[in-house]
N, C-alpha and C positions, 0 to 999 in steps of 0.2 A: 371023596373022602379027604379030610383035612390032614395037615402035616402031623407027623408023630411028635409026641412030646417026650423029652428025655427024662430019665429018672431024677436028675438034678432039678429040672424045671418043675416036675411034678412035686418033688419034695418042697421046693420053694413056694409053690402054689398052696400046698397044704399048710405050710407054716404061716403064710399070710392069712389064710382063712381062719386058722385057729386063733391067731392074734386078734383078728377082727371080732370073732365070736366071743372071745374072752372079754374084750373091751365092751361089747354090747351087753354082756351078762353082768358085768360089774357096775356099769353106770349108764344112765340115760344118754342116748345119742344127742349131742349138742349140734348147733348149726354148722360148726367147722367139720365135724365128722360126716354129717349128712352131705355137705358139699363135696367132700372127698368121695363118698360113696356114689354120688350121682354123676361125678365126672367120668366120662367115657362109659357110662352104664350099658349102652347098646353094644359097644365093643366087647365088654365083659360077657354079656349074654351070648353073643355069637361065639366067642372063644370057648365058652364052657359047654356049648350045646352038645357036642359029640361025647365029651367025657362025662358030663353030669347034667342031663336034661332038667332035673328038678332045680338045680342051682341056676341054670340059665333062665328058667321060668321065674325064679325069685328075683333075679336081676331085672327082668322085663317088668315085673310088677313094681319093683322099686322105682323104675324109671317113669311109671305112670303117676307117681305122687305129685 
């Protein structure tokens, strides 16, 4: 079992995901954003596996692009 995540860390993670989803909703992802998303994509998938398996799967699929 992985390390526990604190409420503050969870809140920060949710804030980052909401900001990302808002940006993707408002405008098409440009090359700069795609580069940011693909950086460390495997680490993101591993980190989210326990807490949110569907998000982890999304990160893995994004890494296959």
